[in-house]
Backbone bond lengths (Angstrom), bond angles and torsions (degrees), N, CA, C in turn:
res aa  C-N    CA-C-N  psi(-1)  N-CA   C-N-CA  omega(-1)  CA-C   N-CA-C  phi
1 M - - - 1.513 - - 1.524 111.86 -
2 T 1.267 123.96 135.40 1.423 130.60 -178.57 1.559 110.36 -64.15
3 D 1.378 123.18 124.92 1.337 123.18 -177.44 1.583 106.27 -86.09
4 Q 1.361 113.72 171.71 1.423 117.54 -173.24 1.548 113.04 -71.15
5 F 1.359 121.83 -27.08 1.339 121.17 177.20 1.495 112.84 -68.79
6 T 1.355 116.94 -34.28 1.499 121.37 -178.99 1.444 106.69 -69.48
7 R 1.438 121.35 -41.65 1.405 120.47 -174.15 1.536 106.92 -74.95
8 D 1.305 123.98 -29.24 1.435 122.87 179.90 1.516 106.82 -72.60
9 R 1.331 119.99 -43.16 1.387 122.81 169.15 1.511 119.34 -50.18
10 S 1.269 110.78 -45.29 1.556 122.40 -179.35 1.555 111.82 -64.41
11 E 1.273 114.37 -37.44 1.537 128.00 -179.46 1.549 103.40 -71.68
12 K 1.220 117.85 -47.33 1.493 120.75 174.62 1.548 115.66 -57.47
13 L 1.236 113.78 -55.40 1.508 122.24 175.66 1.566 114.61 -55.24
14 T 1.242 110.65 -38.43 1.556 119.29 179.59 1.478 108.34 -65.92
15 A 1.404 115.19 -43.86 1.413 116.88 -177.68 1.540 111.63 -66.00
16 I 1.342 114.13 -42.45 1.523 120.49 176.84 1.352 110.96 -57.27
17 Y 1.491 119.85 -44.52 1.372 122.82 178.99 1.381 114.12 -61.76
18 E 1.336 126.08 -37.24 1.264 127.84 178.88 1.532 116.24 -68.89
19 T 1.442 111.24 -29.05 1.412 117.60 173.25 1.557 107.49 -71.16
20 Y 1.339 116.40 -44.06 1.539 117.65 175.31 1.449 109.73 -54.64
21 R 1.336 122.23 -47.81 1.426 126.82 -177.71 1.622 110.70 -53.83
22 A 1.274 107.52 -48.89 1.473 110.46 174.95 1.517 119.80 -56.86
23 E 1.442 110.37 -43.55 1.376 115.40 175.15 1.582 113.31 -62.63
24 L 1.294 114.54 -39.24 1.532 121.29 -176.77 1.451 108.25 -63.52
25 D 1.300 116.56 -47.23 1.466 126.58 -174.22 1.528 110.08 -64.85
26 G 1.429 118.29 -31.74 1.406 120.88 -175.68 1.445 115.61 -93.20
27 M 1.291 115.60 -6.63 1.400 122.63 -173.34 1.595 110.76 -94.94
28 P 1.411 123.58 132.13 1.382 120.76 173.25 1.559 107.53 -72.68
29 V 1.338 115.73 150.88 1.423 122.88 -179.54 1.551 108.47 -66.92
30 G 1.257 118.28 119.42 1.493 121.82 -179.00 1.544 117.36 -78.05
31 G 1.340 110.33 48.00 1.477 107.57 -173.38 1.553 102.68 -179.75
32 K 1.380 115.88 179.34 1.480 118.52 -176.40 1.477 102.79 -120.35
33 F 1.361 114.18 149.39 1.570 124.99 173.86 1.395 104.13 -90.21
34 M 1.340 107.66 144.39 1.501 118.85 176.05 1.540 110.34 -83.70
35 Q 1.338 116.69 125.51 1.632 112.83 179.49 1.413 107.47 -69.88
36 Y 1.465 114.74 166.60 1.308 123.97 -176.19 1.460 110.23 -88.59
37 R 1.342 118.96 -40.34 1.424 123.52 -177.54 1.569 106.36 -101.75
38 W 1.249 120.47 75.21 1.557 121.55 179.23 1.459 111.89 -101.70
39 W 1.402 121.13 3.20 1.435 112.70 179.41 1.572 110.49 -117.21
40 N 1.297 111.18 169.01 1.533 113.82 -179.62 1.510 109.32 -129.87
41 L 1.342 116.57 129.28 1.424 119.70 179.85 1.490 106.22 -122.83
42 P 1.323 120.52 156.52 1.488 124.36 -177.52 1.701 105.43 -56.51
43 D 1.326 108.91 148.04 1.492 120.72 176.71 1.496 109.72 -137.64
44 P 1.324 117.39 114.24 1.488 128.33 6.42 1.601 111.63 -78.81
45 L 1.250 113.01 156.82 1.453 115.70 -177.77 1.492 116.99 -95.87
46 N 1.279 117.30 136.08 1.460 118.83 -178.75 1.538 110.91 -56.54
47 G 1.254 122.17 142.72 1.422 123.71 179.73 1.595 120.24 -60.06
48 T 1.433 112.05 -21.90 1.445 117.86 177.65 1.498 108.27 -72.93
49 W 1.456 123.19 -23.01 1.347 123.47 -175.52 1.491 110.34 -99.04
50 M 1.270 127.74 5.44 1.404 127.98 -178.69 1.593 113.76 -62.87
51 I 1.388 115.91 -39.24 1.392 120.29 178.04 1.540 108.02 -63.29
52 Y 1.392 116.02 -45.93 1.419 121.69 178.26 1.535 113.61 -55.29
53 S 1.396 116.51 -43.55 1.387 125.94 174.35 1.436 117.27 -55.92
54 L 1.358 112.79 -47.22 1.635 119.00 178.05 1.598 104.47 -66.27
55 M 1.226 122.14 -45.49 1.434 121.57 -174.79 1.553 108.44 -62.51
56 L 1.410 114.65 -43.30 1.440 117.25 -177.84 1.544 111.00 -60.73
57 D 1.322 117.53 -39.81 1.503 124.19 -177.04 1.519 102.52 -65.57
58 D 1.220 120.91 -41.90 1.513 115.86 -165.96 1.599 102.72 -80.27
59 Y 1.315 122.03 -41.33 1.513 123.99 -175.84 1.602 107.81 -64.81
60 A 1.425 113.85 -48.59 1.366 118.56 -178.02 1.485 111.38 -59.21
61 T 1.307 118.64 -48.96 1.501 126.46 -177.69 1.720 107.18 -59.36
62 E 1.359 115.46 -41.20 1.459 117.02 174.42 1.502 115.45 -65.98
63 L 1.307 117.76 -39.88 1.403 124.12 177.98 1.491 106.99 -67.43
64 A 1.352 118.50 -46.94 1.552 110.33 178.93 1.530 114.61 -64.34
65 N 1.294 116.55 -32.34 1.525 122.44 178.87 1.578 103.38 -57.11
66 I 1.409 120.31 -52.38 1.405 117.21 -172.67 1.491 110.94 -69.57
67 I 1.320 119.69 -34.64 1.435 120.38 -178.43 1.648 112.52 -64.07
68 N 1.432 108.70 -45.12 1.434 118.53 178.95 1.525 110.24 -64.11
69 D 1.304 115.97 -36.24 1.461 115.34 174.37 1.589 112.74 -57.97
70 L 1.286 109.22 -49.80 1.523 117.17 -177.29 1.567 105.90 -57.38
71 T 1.197 114.98 -42.82 1.610 115.15 -174.92 1.613 107.59 -70.30
72 N 1.329 115.94 -30.43 1.592 120.36 172.68 1.405 112.07 -67.28
73 H 1.407 117.39 -41.21 1.418 120.96 -174.47 1.576 108.33 -75.69
74 A 1.268 119.28 -34.78 1.427 118.95 178.71 1.619 106.13 -70.64
75 H 1.218 119.01 -29.79 1.471 123.05 179.04 1.597 111.25 -71.62
76 R 1.353 114.46 -33.28 1.462 117.76 174.83 1.547 109.16 -75.42
77 L 1.292 117.79 -36.81 1.525 117.67 -179.87 1.382 111.99 -65.85
78 R 1.470 123.21 -32.94 1.382 124.01 -179.70 1.487 104.82 -72.93
79 A 1.169 121.21 -35.61 1.526 124.16 174.32 1.536 114.00 -54.72
80 W 1.419 112.21 -48.47 1.325 120.58 176.32 1.572 115.96 -62.61
81 D 1.285 108.07 -39.11 1.641 112.82 179.64 1.525 103.56 -57.41
82 K 1.266 125.08 -43.62 1.387 124.24 -173.34 1.539 108.36 -65.56
83 V 1.268 115.71 -39.67 1.603 120.31 -178.14 1.501 106.89 -65.34
84 L 1.378 114.23 -46.30 1.499 115.04 -174.54 1.473 110.47 -63.79
85 A 1.251 123.45 -26.33 1.453 120.72 -178.13 1.495 113.36 -68.86
86 G 1.188 117.90 -9.75 1.627 125.69 179.87 1.572 110.13 -101.70
87 L 1.384 119.61 0.95 1.384 120.69 -172.06 1.624 111.28 -113.52
88 D 1.296 119.16 152.80 1.345 119.80 173.59 1.447 109.16 -79.21
89 E 1.473 115.96 -179.43 1.411 120.23 -172.23 1.616 112.71 -64.74
90 T 1.199 114.17 -35.68 1.524 119.77 176.91 1.467 112.56 -65.76
91 G 1.355 115.71 -44.35 1.471 118.32 176.42 1.565 112.70 -67.93
92 K 1.253 114.52 -39.63 1.542 116.36 174.74 1.550 111.77 -58.87
93 H 1.350 117.14 -41.12 1.399 118.61 -179.76 1.479 110.77 -66.68
94 E 1.331 121.78 -40.57 1.468 128.98 -179.16 1.582 108.70 -63.39
95 V 1.325 114.38 -47.93 1.337 116.97 -174.68 1.599 112.67 -70.12
96 S 1.413 110.21 -38.52 1.578 111.41 176.50 1.485 110.12 -61.74
97 H 1.319 120.06 -37.76 1.580 123.13 -175.85 1.376 104.74 -68.67
98 E 1.303 117.54 -43.81 1.628 121.86 -168.97 1.512 109.50 -75.68
99 F 1.276 118.86 -48.35 1.334 122.22 -166.12 1.558 122.21 -115.63
100 I 1.397 114.20 -34.01 1.378 122.34 -157.45 1.594 106.58 -101.57
101 D 1.329 116.90 -38.36 1.556 114.93 -179.59 1.398 115.03 -51.51
102 T 1.308 118.03 -54.34 1.505 119.94 -175.64 1.584 113.69 -61.69
103 L 1.390 106.55 -45.40 1.585 110.54 176.13 1.572 112.93 -57.59
104 G 1.322 113.97 -46.84 1.453 114.94 174.23 1.493 118.43 -61.03
105 T 1.246 116.31 -41.20 1.494 121.70 178.69 1.615 108.47 -59.98
106 V 1.300 116.00 -40.29 1.395 121.76 -178.27 1.596 111.09 -65.80
107 A 1.433 108.39 -45.54 1.409 112.23 -175.80 1.597 111.29 -69.75
108 L 1.345 113.49 -29.78 1.338 115.07 -175.96 1.645 113.83 -74.52
109 G 1.359 110.36 -20.88 1.449 117.31 176.64 1.571 115.28 -86.93
110 Q 1.315 113.85 -13.33 1.513 114.15 -171.47 1.598 111.79 -71.34
111 P 1.394 115.67 -39.62 1.459 111.66 174.63 1.580 116.17 -51.94
112 Y 1.308 112.24 -38.10 1.518 109.70 173.67 1.569 113.52 -66.22
113 A 1.304 113.66 -39.15 1.419 119.93 177.67 1.601 111.38 -60.02
114 I 1.259 114.44 -38.23 1.529 120.00 -179.25 1.444 106.12 -67.85
115 K 1.346 117.72 -49.15 1.475 120.14 179.11 1.556 111.07 -58.42
116 S 1.325 117.48 -46.28 1.537 119.90 -178.05 1.422 108.54 -62.72
117 R 1.214 120.50 -50.15 1.651 122.59 -176.48 1.502 106.52 -66.23
118 F 1.376 119.68 -40.19 1.492 116.49 179.37 1.627 112.48 -59.80
119 A 1.402 114.76 -47.60 1.439 120.81 176.05 1.427 111.54 -57.69
120 F 1.313 118.44 -45.32 1.555 123.71 179.28 1.443 107.70 -59.66
121 A 1.367 118.15 -44.89 1.494 115.30 -172.14 1.603 110.73 -75.04
122 V 1.247 110.99 -36.82 1.590 114.44 179.17 1.423 113.92 -63.56
123 G 1.500 115.27 -41.37 1.533 117.46 175.52 1.579 110.65 -58.94
124 N 1.356 111.61 -54.42 1.462 113.91 -171.20 1.536 111.82 -70.18
125 L 1.287 119.34 -30.27 1.532 119.66 173.45 1.451 115.24 -75.63
126 S 1.286 117.34 -23.74 1.549 121.55 -179.12 1.547 104.41 -80.46
127 H 1.410 116.05 -39.50 1.441 119.26 175.82 1.565 111.88 -57.85
128 Q 1.409 112.98 -51.59 1.402 121.17 179.75 1.514 114.41 -61.40
129 A 1.361 119.85 -36.07 1.366 123.87 -177.79 1.625 109.10 -67.06
130 N 1.214 109.05 -43.86 1.556 114.94 179.91 1.496 110.11 -64.17
131 Q 1.290 121.66 -33.91 1.403 127.24 178.77 1.605 110.99 -69.84
132 A 1.477 108.86 -36.93 1.431 107.23 178.73 1.484 116.60 -76.52
133 V 1.411 119.18 -26.47 1.371 127.63 173.47 1.417 114.59 -63.71
134 D 1.325 116.72 -48.09 1.445 123.74 -171.36 1.616 110.82 -148.06
135 G 1.450 112.30 62.09 1.361 118.66 -175.43 1.484 117.85 -56.88
136 F 1.366 117.02 -26.03 1.471 118.50 -176.24 1.549 110.79 -88.85
137 N 1.319 116.32 -26.52 1.503 113.31 -179.51 1.524 115.58 -108.87
138 W 1.301 118.05 -14.37 1.426 121.79 -176.86 1.553 112.76 -71.41
139 K 1.319 115.73 125.41 1.442 111.64 179.77 1.654 104.50 -137.70
140 D 1.313 109.30 141.77 1.542 119.20 170.66 1.403 111.54 -150.84
141 E 1.255 111.69 178.99 1.588 117.18 -171.88 1.656 100.91 -104.24
142 F 1.149 122.97 27.95 1.572 125.11 177.81 1.568 106.51 -65.78
143 P 1.274 116.08 122.32 1.523 114.38 -175.54 1.573 112.55 -86.12
144 D 1.231 111.94 164.04 1.530 122.09 179.09 1.503 106.12 -83.90
145 R 1.216 123.39 50.17 1.560 123.91 172.49 1.549 109.04 -146.99
146 N 1.311 113.79 179.34 1.448 120.93 173.76 1.439 108.84 -81.01
147 L 1.303 117.60 136.89 1.543 128.52 179.70 1.590 110.67 -111.56
148 Y 1.221 115.80 138.51 1.476 118.81 175.17 1.549 111.94 -101.60
149 L 1.373 111.89 176.08 1.490 113.19 -170.46 1.476 112.00 -59.59
150 N 1.241 125.68 -40.97 1.491 124.81 176.62 1.397 114.70 -63.53
151 E 1.398 120.87 -16.58 1.472 121.43 -176.80 1.509 113.17 -101.15
152 I 1.297 112.91 -38.88 1.550 121.74 -175.71 1.551 109.65 -52.71
153 E 1.312 115.66 -42.74 1.488 117.98 -172.56 1.519 108.92 -62.93
154 I 1.352 120.26 -24.87 1.479 121.27 -170.00 1.507 102.56 -76.42
155 Y 1.352 120.83 -39.95 1.483 124.29 177.10 1.518 113.21 -71.04
156 A 1.292 115.42 -50.63 1.486 123.43 -171.80 1.544 113.06 -65.80
157 A 1.365 113.17 -20.76 1.569 120.88 -171.09 1.443 104.15 -64.04
158 Q 1.435 121.60 -38.10 1.420 122.22 -176.74 1.458 113.28 -65.81
159 W 1.274 122.19 -8.93 1.532 126.20 174.91 1.577 112.86 -91.20
160 K 1.342 116.57 -3.93 1.452 113.52 -176.02 1.531 109.31 -69.60
161 K 1.416 112.13 152.43 1.485 116.57 178.13 1.516 105.50 -129.73
162 Q 1.449 106.92 134.56 1.468 113.87 -179.41 1.590 106.15 -85.10
163 L 1.342 108.83 132.01 1.515 119.75 -172.91 1.449 110.40 -96.10
164 T 1.386 120.81 -27.69 1.518 124.29 -176.83 1.363 108.24 -121.95
165 T 1.267 118.74 151.33 1.492 124.14 -178.86 1.512 112.86 -137.89
166 K 1.305 118.00 -7.06 1.551 113.45 172.50 1.524 116.66 -65.58
167 R 1.238 111.80 141.39 1.593 112.98 177.71 1.465 108.46 -70.78
168 G 1.337 113.65 131.90 1.498 121.12 -174.64 1.463 115.58 137.72
169 Y 1.167 123.74 -159.03 1.377 133.69 -178.09 1.504 116.63 -96.16
170 D 1.233 123.20 123.62 1.467 123.26 169.21 1.451 114.94 -139.20
171 G 1.252 122.34 122.86 1.371 131.46 -167.50 1.432 124.18 -155.75
172 G 1.314 120.57 166.84 1.623 120.18 176.98 1.488 115.39 67.01
173 A 1.272 113.14 36.13 1.441 115.68 -177.61 1.550 114.94 -69.92
174 V 1.220 118.60 141.31 1.541 121.59 -176.50 1.528 106.11 -136.33
175 F 1.400 117.46 135.70 1.443 122.28 172.88 1.448 110.23 -87.88
176 A 1.471 109.82 151.38 1.410 120.86 169.96 1.464 109.07 -67.23
177 R 1.348 124.42 158.13 1.463 120.21 178.08 1.542 118.79 -54.69
178 D 1.403 111.93 -35.43 1.303 112.45 -177.92 1.556 116.63 -85.63
179 G 1.281 114.23 4.78 1.416 126.92 178.34 1.408 121.88 65.41
180 K 1.497 116.00 19.46 1.410 126.87 177.04 1.492 117.00 -88.45
181 K 1.298 118.43 -20.44 1.517 120.55 -171.99 1.549 106.04 -136.03
182 I 1.312 114.31 150.28 1.445 116.02 164.46 1.557 113.66 -123.81
183 V 1.200 115.35 158.68 1.545 119.93 172.88 1.490 109.75 -129.35
184 W 1.318 119.75 145.51 1.516 120.89 179.53 1.454 106.65 -154.51
185 R 1.395 114.18 168.11 1.414 120.71 169.60 1.431 115.89 -96.88
186 A 1.346 118.47 156.61 1.347 114.74 -175.62 1.671 106.15 -157.93
187 N 1.366 108.92 153.47 1.488 119.66 173.30 1.586 112.50 -138.40
188 H 1.340 115.32 100.91 1.475 122.35 -177.04 1.502 108.48 -104.20
189 P 1.282 114.55 97.85 1.558 113.07 -179.34 1.510 116.76 -60.07
190 T 1.372 115.45 137.46 1.498 122.37 -167.79 1.564 112.16 -107.97
191 T 1.365 110.61 -14.90 1.507 119.13 -176.96 1.630 108.18 -105.31
192 P 1.370 115.39 148.81 1.385 119.12 169.87 1.622 115.84 -50.34
193 E 1.358 113.40 -37.89 1.471 119.27 -174.45 1.609 104.22 -73.81
194 G 1.320 117.57 -40.44 1.422 117.45 179.15 1.405 114.98 -67.52
195 M 1.373 113.40 -40.99 1.571 113.26 176.00 1.484 112.43 -68.49
196 A 1.339 123.46 -30.54 1.418 122.44 176.93 1.560 114.55 -71.37
197 R 1.347 113.17 -26.17 1.454 117.29 171.35 1.475 116.72 -73.17
198 Y 1.476 110.06 -36.28 1.423 115.46 176.25 1.513 115.36 -66.57
199 D 1.287 110.98 -36.45 1.587 118.49 -174.90 1.574 105.95 -74.44
200 A 1.477 120.90 -34.67 1.358 119.43 -178.81 1.479 112.83 -70.23
201 L 1.472 117.07 -40.43 1.383 120.38 170.23 1.550 118.07 -59.19
202 L 1.413 114.36 -42.18 1.343 115.22 175.37 1.355 119.73 -55.16
203 K 1.445 114.42 -37.06 1.491 116.12 -179.99 1.518 114.82 -62.17
204 E 1.413 115.70 -18.32 1.454 122.36 178.69 1.600 111.45 -98.76
205 N 1.333 113.32 8.27 1.458 122.85 -175.29 1.562 111.82 59.23
206 L 1.324 105.33 45.31 1.594 114.49 -178.20 1.497 111.16 -131.76
207 T 1.320 114.68 154.75 1.488 112.86 169.98 1.628 103.95 -149.81
208 A 1.277 115.56 155.65 1.470 119.65 -178.62 1.449 111.31 -149.56
209 P 1.465 115.08 70.88 1.381 118.74 -176.08 1.592 102.97 -87.03
210 M 1.336 111.65 124.64 1.410 119.29 -177.32 1.616 110.30 -97.26
211 K 1.274 113.92 -31.17 1.471 125.63 -178.48 1.545 106.80 -111.88
212 M 1.351 114.93 115.37 1.481 121.58 -175.95 1.427 108.93 -130.88
213 E 1.344 114.25 140.27 1.468 120.81 178.51 1.626 105.46 -116.38
214 L 1.322 118.00 161.44 1.370 122.02 -174.84 1.609 109.63 -104.52
215 W 1.323 111.52 139.09 1.376 119.53 176.59 1.432 117.14 -122.55
216 V 1.311 117.94 146.98 1.522 123.78 178.00 1.537 115.30 -124.02
217 S 1.274 121.98 136.61 1.360 123.76 174.07 1.461 115.78 -147.66
218 D 1.281 114.88 179.36 1.543 119.11 176.34 1.506 104.84 -71.72
219 A 1.169 115.53 167.46 1.659 120.82 -177.46 1.432 110.33 -63.95
220 D 1.418 119.20 -22.74 1.436 117.35 178.36 1.494 112.71 -98.91
221 G 1.341 116.38 15.68 1.531 120.28 176.03 1.540 109.66 90.96
222 G 1.302 120.61 -11.93 1.459 119.82 176.51 1.454 121.28 -69.18
223 N 1.226 118.36 152.13 1.557 122.42 174.24 1.589 108.15 64.31
224 A 1.349 113.19 40.74 1.552 115.02 176.83 1.445 108.60 -64.73
225 K 1.345 113.05 145.09 1.548 121.48 178.73 1.416 107.02 -151.14
226 Q 1.372 115.81 127.50 1.542 125.23 169.90 1.400 106.47 -74.71
227 I 1.411 115.81 134.64 1.449 123.93 -166.36 1.525 109.35 -121.49
228 T 1.379 114.52 -13.65 1.448 117.32 172.41 1.588 107.58 -125.70
229 K 1.351 114.33 143.91 1.509 120.62 -178.53 1.385 110.50 -142.83
230 N 1.416 117.13 46.43 1.440 119.37 -175.20 1.513 112.28 -102.49
231 N 1.343 120.72 -1.39 1.473 129.74 171.50 1.488 107.38 62.88
232 C 1.420 118.13 35.51 1.472 124.95 178.66 1.567 104.68 -127.32
233 A 1.340 112.50 -170.37 1.420 122.17 -177.91 1.643 109.82 -90.55
234 N 1.296 114.39 108.57 1.486 121.76 176.66 1.660 109.58 -118.58
235 F 1.297 118.81 123.69 1.342 116.38 -172.45 1.506 108.06 -157.30
236 A 1.274 120.79 175.53 1.501 129.34 177.30 1.562 106.47 61.10
237 P 1.286 124.51 55.88 1.407 121.97 -179.05 1.521 106.73 -87.12
238 T 1.386 111.52 151.95 1.577 116.64 177.72 1.557 102.74 -154.69
239 F 1.344 114.44 142.59 1.466 117.72 -177.39 1.625 108.49 -79.38
240 T 1.251 111.08 150.90 1.347 117.42 167.52 1.424 114.58 -67.96
241 P 1.308 123.15 154.84 1.441 127.27 -175.66 1.405 112.58 -46.03
242 D 1.363 121.09 -41.13 1.455 119.81 -176.63 1.432 113.84 -91.95
243 G 1.337 118.29 9.01 1.526 131.51 166.19 1.633 109.11 67.57
244 K 1.344 115.01 18.44 1.510 121.92 -179.57 1.531 112.83 -94.77
245 K 1.365 120.63 -16.83 1.360 126.26 -179.60 1.494 115.34 -139.39
246 I 1.347 121.05 165.78 1.540 121.55 179.44 1.490 104.02 -127.36
247 V 1.285 112.02 131.91 1.536 121.15 167.71 1.472 108.62 -96.15
248 F 1.368 118.52 141.57 1.528 118.49 -178.31 1.419 105.01 -157.80
249 S 1.422 111.85 169.59 1.449 117.98 171.35 1.535 114.59 -102.48
250 S 1.338 115.31 145.07 1.535 119.27 -175.45 1.542 105.77 -151.27
251 N 1.394 110.90 150.10 1.425 118.08 168.58 1.627 107.48 -104.72
252 Q 1.237 118.95 27.12 1.405 120.53 -172.85 1.492 116.87 -60.37
253 H 1.471 113.00 -23.07 1.408 119.81 178.99 1.635 112.72 -82.31
254 K 1.340 115.47 -20.86 1.370 120.03 165.85 1.541 113.03 -136.13
255 C 1.247 112.56 67.36 1.531 116.35 -170.67 1.482 113.49 -58.74
256 D 1.401 113.88 142.63 1.452 132.25 -169.27 1.586 110.72 65.03
257 G 1.361 116.12 11.91 1.478 116.84 169.72 1.491 113.79 -98.78
258 R 1.325 118.95 179.69 1.320 128.15 -175.14 1.525 115.49 -91.32
259 D 1.321 116.41 -7.89 1.537 120.56 178.38 1.528 109.37 -86.87
260 F 1.403 109.79 125.38 1.373 113.19 172.46 1.559 110.17 -123.97
261 E 1.392 113.29 143.92 1.484 114.52 174.71 1.579 107.62 -123.44
262 L 1.378 116.04 166.53 1.438 114.28 179.67 1.554 106.05 -90.04
263 Y 1.301 112.50 150.28 1.564 123.98 -179.02 1.543 108.42 -136.34
264 M 1.283 116.97 160.24 1.401 123.56 173.29 1.589 111.99 -132.63
265 V 1.320 110.91 145.00 1.409 112.61 -176.61 1.586 111.18 -148.53
266 N 1.334 118.12 153.79 1.540 117.26 -176.89 1.531 102.91 -79.32
267 L 1.432 112.43 166.51 1.489 117.70 -175.84 1.449 117.16 -67.09
268 D 1.246 119.89 -7.18 1.460 129.02 -178.89 1.546 109.72 -100.40
269 G 1.254 116.02 -6.51 1.421 123.58 179.76 1.564 116.98 92.67
270 S 1.328 113.02 -0.58 1.422 124.24 177.02 1.534 114.40 -81.97
271 G 1.326 114.35 166.42 1.557 117.02 165.70 1.508 108.69 64.58
272 Q 1.386 119.33 40.40 1.558 114.00 177.33 1.466 111.17 -78.59
273 E 1.313 116.01 143.73 1.397 124.30 178.89 1.538 112.61 -147.41
274 Q 1.375 112.97 143.50 1.474 120.03 178.93 1.468 114.93 -81.61
275 I 1.310 120.57 125.90 1.429 126.32 -175.82 1.581 113.46 -90.44
276 T 1.356 117.35 -43.07 1.482 117.88 -173.72 1.611 102.92 -124.25
277 N 1.326 116.37 154.81 1.426 126.27 178.31 1.560 106.21 -139.30
278 F 1.274 117.72 52.29 1.496 119.60 -170.92 1.633 108.79 -85.80
279 G 1.329 113.72 -25.39 1.598 111.82 -166.31 1.554 106.89 90.30
280 G 1.190 121.48 160.63 1.337 121.55 167.68 1.544 107.84 79.59
281 S 1.356 124.49 -141.91 1.386 122.58 -177.72 1.436 106.18 -130.61
282 S 1.450 115.99 127.16 1.402 119.04 174.27 1.506 106.52 -129.60
283 S 1.346 118.83 133.51 1.550 120.76 -165.95 1.542 106.70 -160.62
284 F 1.379 112.97 176.44 1.389 124.84 173.25 1.573 114.86 60.55
285 P 1.327 114.77 44.96 1.501 119.53 176.89 1.473 112.99 -61.26
286 E 1.346 114.46 142.82 1.580 115.88 171.15 1.573 101.66 -156.66
287 F 1.461 106.91 148.65 1.376 112.55 -176.99 1.436 111.78 -103.81
288 S 1.432 121.16 146.37 1.402 129.22 -178.53 1.559 107.36 -62.86
289 P 1.313 115.79 150.81 1.519 120.10 176.05 1.540 119.71 -39.58
290 D 1.268 110.30 -42.72 1.526 115.08 179.41 1.564 114.73 -85.01
291 G 1.357 114.95 0.45 1.424 117.55 171.63 1.567 112.02 78.33
292 K 1.315 121.41 8.51 1.360 123.27 -167.57 1.630 111.49 -98.89
293 K 1.357 113.90 -16.70 1.469 121.73 -175.16 1.510 107.01 -134.42
294 L 1.442 109.42 148.09 1.412 123.71 170.81 1.396 112.98 -113.24
295 V 1.385 115.98 126.86 1.553 120.14 179.71 1.476 106.64 -110.47
296 F 1.365 125.66 147.04 1.385 128.62 173.21 1.455 108.19 -164.48
297 S 1.324 113.32 166.75 1.453 122.34 179.90 1.589 105.21 -96.81
298 S 1.457 115.58 158.83 1.493 116.30 179.11 1.523 100.12 -163.33
299 S 1.318 112.61 150.47 1.425 120.18 168.81 1.632 112.14 -95.29
300 W 1.264 113.25 14.11 1.473 116.64 -179.33 1.419 115.88 -60.29
301 K 1.343 115.75 126.35 1.542 122.98 -179.92 1.539 110.36 65.88
302 T 1.347 116.76 22.95 1.513 116.53 175.03 1.637 109.88 -87.91
303 T 1.290 117.48 165.83 1.496 116.26 -172.32 1.585 105.32 -116.07
304 S 1.242 119.74 -3.34 1.523 121.04 179.53 1.454 108.48 -127.39
305 R 1.299 115.12 161.70 1.575 121.47 -173.53 1.543 108.70 -67.37
306 F 1.240 117.78 -45.51 1.374 120.86 -170.60 1.547 116.28 -95.90
307 E 1.418 113.91 16.63 1.502 116.64 -174.08 1.533 106.12 -98.55
308 F 1.435 109.65 140.38 1.431 113.84 -174.78 1.570 104.26 -138.67
309 N 1.355 123.42 145.40 1.475 127.84 171.31 1.462 110.18 -117.99
310 I 1.354 108.10 165.75 1.412 113.79 177.90 1.525 115.25 -106.32
311 F 1.321 120.98 129.97 1.350 120.31 -170.05 1.650 107.83 -119.23
312 V 1.307 113.05 145.22 1.616 114.33 175.12 1.643 104.32 -128.24
313 G 1.382 112.78 133.92 1.350 115.19 179.47 1.484 106.71 -134.66
314 E 1.324 116.27 155.67 1.397 124.94 176.80 1.594 111.89 -66.47
315 W 1.300 121.49 133.16 1.464 121.26 -178.94 1.510 108.72 -110.25
316 V 1.479 107.17 122.13 1.412 117.52 -176.69 1.669 104.21 -119.52
317 D 1.271 110.14 124.99 1.409 116.08 173.91 1.565 122.05 -57.31
């Protein structure tokens, strides 16, 4: 028979849950849901690609389910956060134990599940695509069994393609939104002394490029072109939403200094213009999904050397 303490506790938790449901129902979902049909394949589809199409449908649906579950869980946790704000420490402990712990544990594990299923899908789809393109001549060691995250990379690694070949440092590559271009930062030593220092650091698995230029190429590495030539530090490039220009951080106004501002340049290196003039260091620009806002970090108006804040501004072409 249920005792009074248990009945009182149940009534209390029921009332709290009703408050949570009211918060949840009244809150907009703080994120976007992934569509289930987000890819495009030729129509009609060649018969050799039918298996690929079926696999893509299954994997994409599964991936969308996991991502949408995470969006829902994050939405629920935000609602619980509002409810917890009005409870005392005992109430917070009870609610966490009864409702939140399991929800939070599941949500924390989902990014790994997304990564795992994405790697699994990419490995299997790449294998099937290669079979469809050249079923008679394509050979690999892909096994006829399910592979897990720690196994898939062993087989998929053989399909990697090196995009840059110049001796030196290449890093921080970013794709344009349409996937047709990439931009990255690079330092290719041109003197014997510079190359010797690069080789010495490389033996220690280190690199220290202080002067970096920006390069743009097609997605497969073809038609590579250097678009900055100021012999300063240019980094953190990103494409504008229309893919026609690149926004990046540079200290070209005070070369070799610690002050960085945001600049914009055309894909051919022409038409460069300065976007910010805050003083200090402004970097890591990125556009919002709808292309209407630009976010970046900056030390503008900070009071200590290693302090940075995040800024968001309206983007006007």
